[in-house]
N, C-alpha and C positions, 0 to 999 in steps of 0.2 A: 504869674506867668508873663513873660515879656510879649509885646505886641507882635513881633515876628513869629514867635512860637504859636501864638493864638491864630494867626493867619494860616500857618501851616496845618494846624489841627483842623481848622474850619475847611480848608480846601481838601484835605485827605478824607475827612468824614463825608463831605458832600459828594466827592468823586466816587467813593465806594458805595454810598447809598444810591447814587444815580445809576451806577452799573447794575446793581441788584434790581432796582425798580424798572430799568429798561427791559431786563429779562422778564420780569413779572408783567410788564405792560404788554409784551407780545403774547403772553399766555391767556389774557382775558378775552372775552368774546367780542366786545366792541372797543373802538378807539376812544370813545368818550369815557368809558370805565377806566381805561389805561391812563388817560389824562387826569381823571379824578384821583386815581391812586397816586400818581406822581405829585400832584399838588398837595395832597394830604401828607405824604411823606416829607415833602419839602418844608411845610410849615411845622410839622412835628420836630424835624431836625433843627429848625430855627429855634423853637421853644426850648429844646433840650440843650443846645449849645449856648443859648443865651444864659441859661442857668449855670452852666459849667464855666463859661468864660467871662461872664459879666455882660451887662447891657452895653452894646457898642453903637447902636443906632441903625437906621434903615440903610443909609448910604454904605456903611461898612459891610452890612449883611448882603446887600445887592452885589457889591464888588467882590467879596471874598467867600460867598456862599451860593447865592441864588444863581448868579451868572455861570459859575462853574457847574453847578448841578444841572441847569437847563442844557448847557452845551454837551456834557457827558451823556445826559439822558437822551437827547435827540440823536446824537451820533450812535449811541447804543441801539436805540430802537430802529433806526434806519439800517444799521448793519445787520441786526438780527432778522429784520423782515426780508432782507435780500439774500440770506444764506439758505 
């Protein structure tokens, strides 16, 4: 798979996971449990995508996965808490 396609796959997977985890984070009892859930899913997604796409390194993962995930997750949690 070309690098451009790998970036797209990583961004889409992390975006969808973050939306789902944002919803799940608002359903748990404490904010700390929601944070723990979010971090567990983030690192699990990293592990699975690393196996599927090949090892890319920490800089690549932070730019094309973790940053997108955290952004979508925070926006989703803030939105869902305010509706």
